[in-house]
C-alpha positions in Angstrom: -71.9 -143.3 -9.8 -70.4 -144.8 -6.7 -73.5 -146.9 -5.9 -73.3 -148.4 -9.4 -69.6 -149.3 -9.0 -70.3 -150.9 -5.6 -73.2 -152.9 -7.1 -70.9 -154.0 -9.9 -68.2 -155.1 -7.4 -70.8 -157.1 -5.4 -72.0 -158.8 -8.6 -68.4 -159.7 -9.6 -67.6 -161.0 -6.1 -70.9 -163.1 -6.0 -70.0 -164.5 -9.4 -66.5 -165.3 -8.3 -67.8 -167.0 -5.2 -70.3 -169.0 -7.2 -67.6 -170.1 -9.7 -65.2 -171.1 -6.9 -67.9 -173.1 -5.0 -68.9 -174.9 -8.3 -65.4 -175.2 -9.9 -65.7 -178.9 -10.7 -69.0 -178.3 -12.6 -67.4 -175.3 -14.4 -64.6 -177.5 -15.6 -66.8 -180.2 -17.1 -66.0 -180.5 -20.8 -69.1 -180.2 -23.0 -69.7 -180.1 -26.7 -70.3 -176.5 -27.7 -71.8 -175.5 -31.1 -70.2 -172.5 -32.9 -72.7 -172.4 -35.8 -70.1 -173.8 -38.3 -68.3 -176.3 -36.1 -68.5 -178.0 -32.7 -65.8 -177.7 -30.0 -65.1 -179.6 -26.8 -64.5 -177.1 -24.0 -65.5 -176.4 -20.5 -68.7 -174.3 -20.8 -68.3 -172.6 -17.3 -64.8 -171.4 -18.0 -65.9 -170.1 -21.5 -68.8 -168.1 -19.8 -66.5 -166.7 -17.1 -64.1 -165.6 -19.8 -66.8 -163.9 -21.8 -68.1 -162.1 -18.6 -64.5 -161.0 -17.7 -64.1 -159.5 -21.2 -67.4 -157.7 -20.9 -66.4 -156.3 -17.5 -63.1 -155.1 -18.8 -64.9 -153.3 -21.7 -67.3 -151.7 -19.3 -64.5 -150.5 -17.1 -62.5 -149.0 -20.0 -65.7 -147.2 -21.2 -66.4 -145.8 -17.8 -62.8 -144.6 -17.3 -62.9 -143.0 -20.8 -66.2 -141.3 -20.2 -65.0 -139.9 -16.8 -61.7 -138.7 -18.3 -63.6 -136.9 -21.1 -65.9 -135.2 -18.7 -63.0 -134.1 -16.5 -61.1 -132.6 -19.5 -64.3 -130.8 -20.6 -64.7 -129.3 -17.1 -61.1 -128.2 -17.1 -61.5 -126.6 -20.5 -64.6 -124.7 -19.4 -62.8 -123.6 -16.2 -59.9 -122.2 -18.2 -62.3 -120.4 -20.6 -64.2 -119.0 -17.6 -61.0 -117.7 -15.9 -59.8 -116.1 -19.1 -63.2 -114.4 -19.6 -63.1 -113.2 -16.0 -59.6 -111.7 -16.5 -60.8 -109.9 -19.7 -63.9 -108.6 -17.8 -61.7 -107.4 -15.0 -59.4 -105.6 -17.4 -62.3 -104.0 -19.2 -63.9 -102.9 -16.0 -60.6 -101.3 -14.8 -60.2 -99.6 -18.2 -63.7 -98.2 -17.9 -63.0 -96.9 -14.4 -59.8 -95.2 -15.6 -61.7 -93.5 -18.4 -64.5 -92.5 -16.1 -62.0 -91.0 -13.6 -60.3 -89.0 -16.4 -63.7 -87.8 -17.7 -64.8 -86.7 -14.2 -61.5 -85.0 -13.5 -61.9 -83.0 -16.7 -65.5 -82.1 -15.9 -64.5 -81.1 -12.4 -61.7 -78.9 -13.7 -64.2 -77.3 -16.1 -66.6 -76.7 -13.2 -63.9 -75.3 -11.1 -62.9 -72.9 -13.8 -66.5 -71.9 -14.3 -67.0 -71.3 -10.6 -64.0 -69.1 -10.4 -61.7 -71.5 -8.7 -63.7 -71.8 -5.5 -64.5 -75.5 -5.8 -62.1 -77.9 -4.1 -61.9 -81.2 -6.2 -59.4 -83.0 -3.8 -62.2 -84.5 -1.6 -64.1 -85.7 -4.7 -60.9 -87.3 -6.1 -60.3 -89.0 -2.8 -63.8 -90.3 -2.7 -63.4 -91.6 -6.3 -60.2 -93.4 -5.2 -61.9 -94.9 -2.2 -64.9 -96.1 -4.4 -62.4 -97.6 -7.0 -60.6 -99.5 -4.3 -63.8 -100.8 -2.8 -65.0 -102.0 -6.2 -61.7 -103.7 -6.9 -61.9 -105.5 -3.6 -65.4 -106.7 -4.3 -64.3 -107.9 -7.8 -61.4 -109.8 -6.3 -63.7 -111.4 -3.7 -66.1 -112.4 -6.5 -63.3 -114.0 -8.5 -62.1 -115.9 -5.4 -65.6 -117.2 -4.8 -65.9 -118.2 -8.5 -62.6 -120.1 -8.3 -63.7 -121.9 -5.2 -66.9 -123.0 -6.9 -64.9 -124.2 -9.9 -62.6 -126.2 -7.6 -65.6 -127.8 -5.8 -67.1 -128.8 -9.1 -63.8 -130.3 -10.2 -63.6 -132.2 -7.0 -67.1 -133.6 -7.3 -66.4 -134.7 -10.9 -63.2 -136.4 -10.0 -64.8 -138.1 -7.0 -62.5 -136.3 -4.5 -65.3 -134.4 -2.7 -63.9 -132.8 0.4 -67.2 -133.0 2.2 -68.4 -136.5 1.7 -72.2 -136.9 2.0 -74.7 -139.4 0.8 -74.0 -140.3 -2.7 -76.7 -139.5 -5.3 -77.5 -141.7 -8.3 
């Protein structure tokens, strides 16, 4: 995208330089046909005006297109974060239910074994596994947020790590 904008800027500057160097010729009044009628006007100035209007229309179109893309990316990022939050909550709920189920099963096993089984080490191990899993889920969420931020930066043209631009 940047190469296209640089090319457009070079074309505008070259056209401006050409018009400036040939300004007397651009101001020569000629008879111009408008299908229905004829008008006396400087042809060069008329053509420069038409080119300026087309350039303005292109610029407004490009800005609108980029703004729409940015809004769409932000919408997807919000949806993705909301989905991640729901998934995290569902996962936490599943672990809580699993823990309750395992505690109930262990209590049942303990009562069957005559009270000789010690469930404290198993519960401690379950707690440790739960904390490890939560840490991993948080790290995954942070990585995902970083990827979304990089994507947003690339779309807005504020890439933190500038490299060769791709067309």
